[in-house]
LUMLUM-45098 format. One line per field, with one value per residue: residue number from 0; residue in three letters; x, y, z of N, C-alpha, C in turn. Coordinates in steps of 0.1 Angstrom, whole numbers. Layout:
N
num	NUM / ... $
residuo	ALA / ... $
n_c1	X / ... $
n_c2	Y / ... $
n_c3	Z / ... $
ca_c1	X / ... $
ca_c2	Y / ... $
ca_c3	Z / ... $
c_c1	X / ... $
c_c2	Y / ... $
c_c3	Z / ... $
// end
This chain:
158
num	0 / 1 / 2 / 3 / 4 / 5 / 6 / 7 / 8 / 9 / 10 / 11 / 12 / 13 / 14 / 15 / 16 / 17 / 18 / 19 / 20 / 21 / 22 / 23 / 24 / 25 / 26 / 27 / 28 / 29 / 30 / 31 / 32 / 33 / 34 / 35 / 36 / 37 / 38 / 39 / 40 / 41 / 42 / 43 / 44 / 45 / 46 / 47 / 48 / 49 / 50 / 51 / 52 / 53 / 54 / 55 / 56 / 57 / 58 / 59 / 60 / 61 / 62 / 63 / 64 / 65 / 66 / 67 / 68 / 69 / 70 / 71 / 72 / 73 / 74 / 75 / 76 / 77 / 78 / 79 / 80 / 81 / 82 / 83 / 84 / 85 / 86 / 87 / 88 / 89 / 90 / 91 / 92 / 93 / 94 / 95 / 96 / 97 / 98 / 99 / 100 / 101 / 102 / 103 / 104 / 105 / 106 / 107 / 108 / 109 / 110 / 111 / 112 / 113 / 114 / 115 / 116 / 117 / 118 / 119 / 120 / 121 / 122 / 123 / 124 / 125 / 126 / 127 / 128 / 129 / 130 / 131 / 132 / 133 / 134 / 135 / 136 / 137 / 138 / 139 / 140 / 141 / 142 / 143 / 144 / 145 / 146 / 147 / 148 / 149 / 150 / 151 / 152 / 153 / 154 / 155 / 156 / 157 $
residuo	MET / ALA / HIS / LEU / ILE / ALA / GLU / ASP / VAL / VAL / VAL / VAL / ASP / GLY / SER / GLY / HIS / ARG / LEU / GLY / ARG / LEU / ALA / SER / LYS / VAL / ALA / LYS / MET / LEU / LEU / SER / GLY / ARG / ARG / VAL / VAL / VAL / VAL / ASN / ALA / GLU / ARG / VAL / LEU / VAL / THR / GLY / THR / LYS / GLU / ALA / ILE / LEU / GLU / ARG / TYR / LEU / LYS / LEU / ILE / GLY / ARG / THR / TRP / TYR / SER / SER / ILE / GLU / GLU / PRO / GLN / VAL / TRP / TYR / PRO / ARG / ARG / PRO / GLU / ARG / ILE / LEU / TRP / TYR / THR / ILE / ALA / ARG / MET / LEU / PRO / ARG / LYS / LYS / GLN / LYS / GLY / ARG / GLU / ALA / LEU / SER / ARG / LEU / ARG / VAL / TYR / SER / GLY / VAL / PRO / GLU / GLY / LEU / GLU / LYS / THR / SER / PHE / THR / ARG / PHE / GLU / ASP / ALA / LEU / HIS / ARG / SER / GLY / ILE / SER / ARG / SER / GLY / ARG / VAL / VAL / ARG / THR / LEU / THR / LEU / ALA / GLU / LEU / SER / GLU / LEU / LEU / LYS / GLY / GLY / GLY / LEU / GLN $
n_c1	-92 / -107 / -91 / -82 / -101 / -106 / -108 / -88 / -82 / -81 / -99 / -93 / -107 / -93 / -103 / -105 / -88 / -60 / -27 / -2 / -13 / -30 / -12 / 4 / -14 / -21 / 5 / 9 / -11 / -2 / 22 / 11 / 4 / -18 / -35 / -36 / -56 / -56 / -79 / -89 / -67 / -60 / -75 / -66 / -55 / -30 / -18 / -12 / 2 / 0 / 24 / 44 / 40 / 46 / 73 / 86 / 82 / 94 / 120 / 125 / 123 / 145 / 167 / 197 / 210 / 235 / 237 / 257 / 292 / 294 / 268 / 244 / 212 / 177 / 149 / 116 / 83 / 56 / 29 / -3 / -10 / 14 / 28 / 15 / 20 / 48 / 50 / 39 / 56 / 80 / 75 / 78 / 100 / 120 / 145 / 145 / 134 / 107 / 96 / 98 / 82 / 58 / 54 / 49 / 23 / 7 / -15 / -21 / -44 / -56 / -87 / -114 / -109 / -121 / -139 / -138 / -159 / -182 / -175 / -172 / -158 / -131 / -127 / -107 / -114 / -99 / -80 / -92 / -98 / -115 / -124 / -120 / -109 / -85 / -78 / -68 / -79 / -70 / -70 / -69 / -51 / -54 / -43 / -50 / -37 / -39 / -40 / -14 / 1 / -3 / 9 / 35 / 41 / 39 / 60 / 60 / 49 / 34 $
n_c2	-129 / -112 / -99 / -77 / -57 / -30 / -1 / 18 / 11 / 17 / 9 / 8 / 12 / 4 / 6 / 23 / 44 / 65 / 54 / 67 / 88 / 76 / 60 / 80 / 91 / 70 / 64 / 88 / 84 / 61 / 70 / 87 / 70 / 53 / 21 / 6 / -10 / -20 / -28 / -45 / -41 / -48 / -32 / -7 / 23 / 31 / 58 / 68 / 59 / 25 / 15 / 33 / 30 / 3 / 2 / 17 / 0 / -24 / -15 / -11 / -37 / -48 / -39 / -46 / -60 / -66 / -93 / -108 / -110 / -127 / -132 / -117 / -102 / -98 / -81 / -73 / -65 / -84 / -90 / -75 / -66 / -65 / -47 / -24 / -23 / -20 / 4 / 21 / 16 / 27 / 53 / 59 / 66 / 43 / 35 / 44 / 40 / 48 / 46 / 19 / 8 / 20 / 8 / -18 / -17 / -18 / -35 / -51 / -62 / -82 / -81 / -86 / -96 / -124 / -115 / -88 / -80 / -67 / -43 / -7 / 11 / 33 / 60 / 81 / 112 / 130 / 114 / 97 / 85 / 104 / 113 / 105 / 125 / 150 / 182 / 198 / 189 / 166 / 130 / 108 / 80 / 48 / 21 / -8 / -22 / -50 / -56 / -45 / -63 / -87 / -81 / -78 / -103 / -118 / -108 / -85 / -64 / -80 $
n_c3	149 / 165 / 183 / 169 / 169 / 186 / 207 / 200 / 174 / 140 / 112 / 79 / 47 / 17 / -9 / -39 / -31 / -36 / -39 / -28 / -13 / 5 / 19 / 31 / 49 / 65 / 76 / 92 / 111 / 123 / 135 / 153 / 173 / 169 / 162 / 130 / 106 / 74 / 49 / 18 / 1 / -24 / -41 / -41 / -58 / -83 / -99 / -133 / -165 / -177 / -187 / -176 / -148 / -145 / -154 / -134 / -111 / -120 / -121 / -94 / -86 / -99 / -85 / -66 / -36 / -11 / 9 / 18 / 8 / -14 / -22 / -40 / -35 / -44 / -35 / -36 / -29 / -44 / -41 / -36 / -10 / 3 / -13 / -6 / 22 / 22 / 9 / 29 / 50 / 41 / 44 / 71 / 99 / 98 / 109 / 134 / 168 / 173 / 148 / 141 / 161 / 153 / 128 / 137 / 145 / 123 / 101 / 71 / 47 / 19 / 6 / 29 / 61 / 82 / 109 / 106 / 90 / 99 / 110 / 110 / 83 / 78 / 56 / 36 / 25 / 9 / -2 / -19 / -52 / -74 / -100 / -134 / -149 / -148 / -131 / -150 / -173 / -184 / -191 / -164 / -159 / -143 / -123 / -105 / -75 / -75 / -103 / -110 / -95 / -107 / -132 / -124 / -114 / -137 / -152 / -166 / -194 / -222 $
ca_c1	-94 / -114 / -82 / -80 / -112 / -105 / -111 / -78 / -79 / -88 / -100 / -94 / -111 / -85 / -110 / -106 / -79 / -47 / -16 / 6 / -21 / -35 / 0 / 8 / -24 / -19 / 17 / 7 / -19 / 7 / 31 / 4 / 1 / -30 / -33 / -43 / -58 / -61 / -85 / -91 / -55 / -59 / -83 / -59 / -51 / -18 / -21 / -2 / 0 / 4 / 39 / 52 / 39 / 54 / 87 / 91 / 82 / 104 / 133 / 126 / 126 / 158 / 178 / 203 / 217 / 244 / 236 / 271 / 300 / 292 / 254 / 235 / 198 / 168 / 136 / 106 / 70 / 47 / 15 / -9 / -10 / 28 / 32 / 10 / 27 / 61 / 49 / 37 / 69 / 90 / 71 / 81 / 114 / 122 / 157 / 144 / 125 / 93 / 92 / 97 / 70 / 46 / 52 / 44 / 9 / 1 / -19 / -27 / -51 / -63 / -101 / -118 / -107 / -133 / -140 / -139 / -169 / -193 / -169 / -173 / -145 / -127 / -123 / -101 / -120 / -89 / -72 / -100 / -97 / -129 / -127 / -110 / -104 / -78 / -83 / -63 / -87 / -64 / -75 / -61 / -52 / -51 / -40 / -51 / -26 / -41 / -35 / 0 / 7 / -4 / 19 / 48 / 43 / 41 / 73 / 58 / 39 / 38 $
ca_c2	-116 / -104 / -90 / -65 / -47 / -23 / 14 / 26 / 5 / 23 / 0 / 17 / 5 / 9 / 6 / 36 / 54 / 66 / 47 / 75 / 96 / 67 / 56 / 91 / 93 / 58 / 66 / 98 / 78 / 51 / 78 / 93 / 59 / 45 / 9 / 7 / -22 / -16 / -39 / -43 / -35 / -51 / -22 / 6 / 27 / 37 / 66 / 68 / 49 / 12 / 14 / 41 / 23 / -10 / 5 / 21 / -11 / -33 / -9 / -14 / -51 / -51 / -35 / -57 / -56 / -77 / -98 / -112 / -106 / -136 / -135 / -105 / -106 / -88 / -83 / -62 / -73 / -85 / -92 / -62 / -62 / -63 / -35 / -13 / -23 / -15 / 19 / 28 / 14 / 36 / 67 / 59 / 66 / 29 / 33 / 49 / 31 / 51 / 42 / 5 / 6 / 24 / -3 / -30 / -14 / -19 / -47 / -49 / -74 / -82 / -85 / -83 / -109 / -128 / -107 / -74 / -76 / -59 / -30 / 4 / 14 / 47 / 64 / 95 / 118 / 137 / 104 / 90 / 89 / 108 / 114 / 101 / 137 / 159 / 196 / 204 / 183 / 153 / 117 / 102 / 66 / 42 / 7 / -13 / -30 / -64 / -56 / -44 / -75 / -97 / -78 / -80 / -118 / -123 / -103 / -72 / -64 / -90 $
ca_c3	144 / 175 / 190 / 161 / 171 / 199 / 206 / 193 / 161 / 129 / 100 / 67 / 34 / 7 / -22 / -46 / -26 / -43 / -31 / -20 / -3 / 15 / 27 / 40 / 60 / 75 / 83 / 102 / 121 / 130 / 143 / 165 / 183 / 166 / 154 / 118 / 98 / 60 / 42 / 4 / -4 / -39 / -48 / -40 / -72 / -86 / -111 / -143 / -176 / -173 / -190 / -166 / -135 / -146 / -156 / -121 / -102 / -125 / -117 / -80 / -84 / -104 / -76 / -58 / -24 / -8 / 23 / 20 / -3 / -25 / -26 / -41 / -34 / -48 / -28 / -36 / -29 / -56 / -37 / -34 / 4 / 6 / -19 / 2 / 34 / 19 / 7 / 42 / 58 / 36 / 49 / 85 / 102 / 102 / 116 / 148 / 176 / 171 / 135 / 142 / 169 / 145 / 118 / 143 / 147 / 110 / 94 / 57 / 41 / 7 / 10 / 43 / 69 / 90 / 121 / 104 / 81 / 105 / 115 / 101 / 77 / 76 / 42 / 36 / 13 / 1 / -8 / -29 / -66 / -76 / -114 / -144 / -155 / -138 / -131 / -163 / -183 / -189 / -186 / -154 / -160 / -130 / -122 / -92 / -70 / -80 / -117 / -109 / -89 / -118 / -142 / -118 / -113 / -151 / -158 / -174 / -205 / -233 $
c_c1	-101 / -104 / -79 / -89 / -111 / -108 / -101 / -74 / -88 / -88 / -103 / -97 / -102 / -91 / -111 / -97 / -66 / -36 / -8 / -1 / -26 / -23 / 4 / -1 / -23 / -6 / 16 / -1 / -11 / 16 / 25 / 0 / -11 / -26 / -42 / -44 / -63 / -66 / -87 / -79 / -54 / -67 / -77 / -54 / -37 / -21 / -9 / -5 / 5 / 19 / 47 / 52 / 48 / 69 / 93 / 92 / 92 / 118 / 135 / 130 / 140 / 170 / 184 / 209 / 225 / 242 / 249 / 279 / 297 / 278 / 246 / 220 / 189 / 155 / 128 / 93 / 63 / 33 / 10 / -8 / 4 / 33 / 27 / 17 / 41 / 61 / 47 / 50 / 79 / 87 / 74 / 96 / 118 / 135 / 157 / 133 / 111 / 88 / 90 / 84 / 57 / 43 / 46 / 29 / 1 / -3 / -25 / -32 / -56 / -77 / -103 / -117 / -120 / -135 / -141 / -150 / -179 / -187 / -171 / -159 / -143 / -123 / -117 / -106 / -110 / -80 / -79 / -98 / -112 / -132 / -116 / -104 / -97 / -83 / -78 / -70 / -81 / -70 / -64 / -62 / -48 / -49 / -42 / -39 / -27 / -36 / -20 / 7 / 7 / 7 / 33 / 51 / 46 / 53 / 71 / 48 / 44 / 35 $
c_c2	-107 / -95 / -77 / -54 / -42 / -8 / 21 / 21 / 12 / 13 / 9 / 8 / 11 / 11 / 21 / 47 / 54 / 61 / 56 / 83 / 88 / 63 / 67 / 93 / 82 / 60 / 77 / 92 / 68 / 59 / 84 / 82 / 51 / 32 / 10 / -6 / -17 / -29 / -36 / -37 / -37 / -40 / -8 / 10 / 33 / 45 / 67 / 58 / 36 / 10 / 21 / 35 / 11 / -8 / 9 / 9 / -22 / -28 / -12 / -29 / -55 / -46 / -47 / -51 / -68 / -81 / -104 / -108 / -114 / -135 / -122 / -110 / -95 / -91 / -70 / -70 / -73 / -87 / -78 / -57 / -58 / -50 / -23 / -12 / -17 / 0 / 26 / 27 / 24 / 51 / 69 / 60 / 53 / 26 / 38 / 40 / 35 / 47 / 27 / 1 / 9 / 13 / -15 / -29 / -15 / -33 / -44 / -62 / -72 / -88 / -81 / -96 / -112 / -120 / -92 / -70 / -66 / -45 / -19 / 8 / 29 / 49 / 78 / 102 / 124 / 127 / 96 / 95 / 91 / 107 / 109 / 112 / 145 / 173 / 203 / 198 / 170 / 141 / 112 / 87 / 59 / 27 / 2 / -21 / -45 / -65 / -55 / -56 / -86 / -94 / -81 / -95 / -124 / -118 / -91 / -74 / -74 / -83 $
c_c3	155 / 182 / 182 / 164 / 185 / 196 / 198 / 179 / 150 / 117 / 88 / 55 / 23 / -7 / -27 / -41 / -35 / -34 / -22 / -9 / 8 / 24 / 36 / 51 / 70 / 83 / 94 / 114 / 130 / 139 / 154 / 175 / 180 / 160 / 142 / 111 / 84 / 53 / 27 / -2 / -19 / -47 / -47 / -54 / -72 / -99 / -120 / -154 / -171 / -176 / -180 / -153 / -135 / -147 / -142 / -112 / -107 / -121 / -103 / -78 / -89 / -95 / -69 / -46 / -19 / 7 / 27 / 8 / -16 / -31 / -28 / -41 / -39 / -41 / -31 / -37 / -42 / -53 / -33 / -19 / 9 / 0 / -11 / 15 / 33 / 16 / 20 / 50 / 54 / 39 / 64 / 87 / 107 / 109 / 131 / 155 / 174 / 158 / 134 / 150 / 161 / 135 / 124 / 146 / 134 / 106 / 81 / 52 / 27 / 10 / 24 / 51 / 77 / 102 / 119 / 94 / 86 / 111 / 105 / 96 / 76 / 61 / 43 / 23 / 4 / -6 / -18 / -43 / -71 / -91 / -123 / -152 / -145 / -140 / -144 / -175 / -190 / -183 / -176 / -155 / -146 / -132 / -108 / -88 / -74 / -94 / -118 / -105 / -100 / -129 / -137 / -117 / -127 / -158 / -166 / -185 / -216 / -246 $
// end
């Protein structure tokens, strides 16, 4: 893990961040040439009702693609760190060389790996989920990626 800590490496603590806003900030940093390590991916928040979030992710899981004519396959991540990685990857121009290079500079971890406990973490103030009440006065419901992951592994709501 010591190779991760360098001057151009930004270590981001995902706790309490909204998924899309965090992913867009990280994608911009990757495209600018920085190396980014995201820790505590299981604590990143997805906003919305549990049913709406689960419906969207189950729809993504249900998509099929054909690796050959005979064999349809389905792939969508179910682990929290892979859901976050995939969200960031989809915000990069992955069919171009600069997008592939940017994605190679990304590391995402659940929890904090050994060698990164003493580093200072970056937090994006405008990506943090601050209040349970929106500006219009409605309750903002959230689900962590760990909870979403458990629901996806279990097959949905019972």
